[in-house]
N, C-alpha and C positions, 0 to 999 in steps of 0.2 A: 168490693166485689163479692158477689154471693159465692157460697161454697157449692160446687157441683158434685164433688166426690169427698166423702168423709169416711175413713177407715179407722176403727179404734180397736186396739188390742186384739188383732186378728191372730188366731191360732189355728194352724192346719197341720195335721199329722198324716203321714202315710205309714201305718204300722209304727215302727220305732223311729222313723225319720221325721224330724220336725221341719216342715217346708216353710212355714211362716211362724215366727216366734214373737207373739205379741206385737205384730206389725201395725204401725200407724202411718196414715197418709192423708193429706188434705190437698185437693186441687180446686183452684178458684176459677170462676167463670172467665172466659176469654184467654186463658193460658194455653201455651203450647208446652206441656209438661213432659220433660224427659225422664224416663224410668230406666236407669242403667244398673247393670250388675253382671258379673261373670256367669257362665253357664251353671245352672243349678242353684242360683241365688234366690229364686222364688218369684221372678218377674211374671212368668206365664201363669203360675199358680195364683198370684195376686190378681191378674187380669181376669182369670176364669172365675174367681170368687166374686169380684166386683160385678161381673156380668150375670151372676146367678147361675153359672154353669157347673159350679162345683160347691159341694157342701163343705162347711168348715166346722171346727170343733168348738170354737168360742170366739166372741167378739161381735162387732156391730159394723154394718156397712150401710151408708145412706147415699143415695144418688138423687140429685135435684131435691134434697131435703126430705126424701121419703126412704123408709127402710127398704132395702133391696131384697128381693126373694126371687126364686125361679118363676113365679107366676105374676110378677109385676109387669104385665105386658104394656101398660100405659107408659111405663118408664122405658122399656126396651124399644118401643117405637121411636124414641128420641135418640137412640144410640146407633152409631154405625161402627162396623168392625172390619178392619183390613188386616188379615192375618199374614204371617210370613209365607206360608204355603199357599200358593194360588188356588183359590177355591171357586172354579167356574165349571159349567157343563160343557163337555167337549163337543156334544152333538148340537149345541145351540150356537147361533151366530152372536157376534158382538152385541147387536141390538137386542136380540132375544134374551141373552144373559142378563143384561142390565134391566130389561123390562121385567124379567122374572123376579129378580131380587127386589126391585122397587115395588113390584106388586104385592110383596109380602107385607108391606106397610101402607101403600097407597092404593085404595080400591077404586077410586074415581078414575075411569079410563082416560078422560080428557086431561085431567091433572097429571096422571101418570105419564102420558105421552109427552107432556111438556117437560116433566122432570127428567125423563130418559133422554130427551133431546139436549137438555141443558147439561146433563152429565157427560154425554158424548162430546159436546163442544168443550166442556171443561177439561177433559183429558186429551183433546185433539185426536179423536178417533173417527172423525166424520168420514174419512176416506176408507174406513175399514168396517163399516156397519154390517156388511153381509159376509164378512170373513168368520170362519170358525177358529177357535183358539189355536189349533195346530198350525194354522197359517200365519200366526203372529210371531214377531221376534220377542225376545225376552223382555225388552223394555215396553213394547206395546202390550204384552200380556200383563205386566205389572200395572199398567195404566187401566186396563180393563178391570183388573181386580179392585183397584181403587174406585172406579166408577160404580161397580156393583155394591160397594160398601157405603157410598155416600149419596147415591141417587135420590134417596128419600129425604134428603136435606136434614140429617140428624143434628141435634144441638151438641152432642158429645160424640167424639170419634176416637176409637182406639186404633193405632197404627203400629203393627209389630213388624219391624224390619221391612218397610215397604220398598226400599231401594236395593235390596240385596241382589247381587249378581246381574246388575244392569250397567250399561255403558254410561260414561260421564254425562253425555248430553241428556239421556233419559233421566238420570239421577237429578240433574239440575231442573228439568221440567217438573219432576215429581215434587221436589222441594219447593219450587215456586208455587205449585198447586196447593201444597199444604199451607203455605203462608196466606194464599188467597182464601182458602177455606176459613182460616182463622180470622182474617180481616172481615169476612162476611158474617162472623158471629159464632163460629163453632169453637168449642173448647176441645183441645186435642191432647191425648196421652200418647206419647211417642217413644218407642224403643228402637235402638239402632246399635250396631257394632262400629259404626263410623263416627268417631268422636267429632270430626270436623263438621258433620251434619248437625249434631246436637249443639255444638257451640254456635252454629250459624242461625238456627231457627228456634231453639227452646228458650222460653222466658225464665223457667225455673227447672231445676234438675234434682232428682233424688238418686243417691247411690246406695244400693242395697247389696247385702251378701248374707248368706246363711239365714235367710228369712227375716233379716232385720234391716231397718232403715238406718244406715250409718251416718249419712249426712244429707242435708237438703238446703237448697238456696239457689240464687242466681250463679252464673258461672264465675262472676267476680267474687261473690261471697265464698264460694267453694275454694277458689284459689287462695283466698286469704286465710283459709283454715289450715293450710299446710305450711311447712317451713321453707319450701322451695321458692326462690325469688327469680333467679336468672340462670339460664343454661348457656354455657360457653363451650364451643367446640373449635379446636385449633388443629390444623393439619401440620403434623411434624413427622418427617420421614425418619429422622434419627434422634430418638429421645431416650435419655438415660433415666430409667425408672426410679433411680435413687432420689430424684427431685420430687417424687410424689408426696413423700412425707413432709417436705418443706412447703409444698403448695398447700397441703392440708392445714398448715399453721397460719396461712394468710387470713385476713379478716373476712368473715362471713362465708367461708368455704364450708359446704355441706358434704360433698363427696368428690372424689377424684378417681378417674380411671383412664388408662391408655389402651385403646383398642383399635386395631386395623389402621395403624399410623395416624390416629386422631386422639388428641388429648381432650377429655370431656370433664369439665368442672361445673359442678352445680353449687349455687349459692343460696343462702337465705336472703332475707331482705338486706339491702345495702346499696351504696353508690360507689362509683369509681372501681367496681370489681374488675372489669375488663382491663382498664388502664393499669392497675396494679399487677395483674397477671402478666400482661405484655412486658411491663418493666422488669418483672422477675425473670422472664425468659431472655430478654435482651442483656441483662446484667451477667447472665451465664453463657452468653453467645450461642444460645439455642436458636437455630434457624427454623422458621415456620412459614407456612403458606397461607391458605385461606383461613379466615377467622369468621365464625358465626356466633351470634348472640341472639337469644330469644327469651321472651318471658314464658313462664310456665303455661302449659296447655292443660286441657281437661284430661288428657291422657296421663299427665304427671299427677294430677289430683287423684284420679282413679287408682293409679298404681300405688300411690302412697297410702291411701285409705284402705284399700282392699288387699294390697300385696299381690295382686294378680293382674295379668294382662287381660283386657276385655275380650280379645279374640281367642283366648284359650279354648281349645276344643273345636274351633271352627275350621 
């Protein structure tokens, strides 16, 4: 696959604050690339630099194999941007908004009309063409925002939190739309605070913090980078916490805590973990209820690598 975005040793300062610290990134053609990081990690700064919207102190950025600058309009015509904050004109209708943003790139009226119609159909806004944004629900407004960003059929699309504050049905429609854009040939850079979305649609993921790229890979590769293997939760109404130290001595145990009448045991890699834990409890006549066991999630990976919850500050 060809390289669509290549960022090398990017340094960006805001006075004494280092927003990007020799940051490196490479996105391949055809990927849905997840860019994750806690608030203040440098995600927005990275995207702004790649788009040529922000000057940086040192480093190199290439998009489609060409050095990116604020004046590379031939490159920018091939890029679509869907930002977290909805950016449409309140006084224009759905159709007029999409037509305006598409017209920034497509001057041929006949072709633009075709593209606008296709964008409206893509986000299922055909029944709302004459509505102004104030008349749309949150989910429909998000879909309008997406249509405005992708109507000109860009090869590279940046999507920053496109599903924030929408209902589950709208979120699912948006995610399916993103996968359709990708299957039609678009490379997508995607940021989200919803880890389940990232796990569902992203082919590769970068975790960044304090302006650095801490880890990169598929979700399976990222999960293999951490010690965590299995999470076990057991409902126990009456648990003597003196047993915690004994449980910590069981094979492969990573951490143990008893919170809100539930025993939580995290393991490193291993087999028969749950069986040995249940045997331990039975031998001590500890009565327990529901038992849950799950493999590590992307949330677990993120928390171990950065030490922070992704939703901090949200």
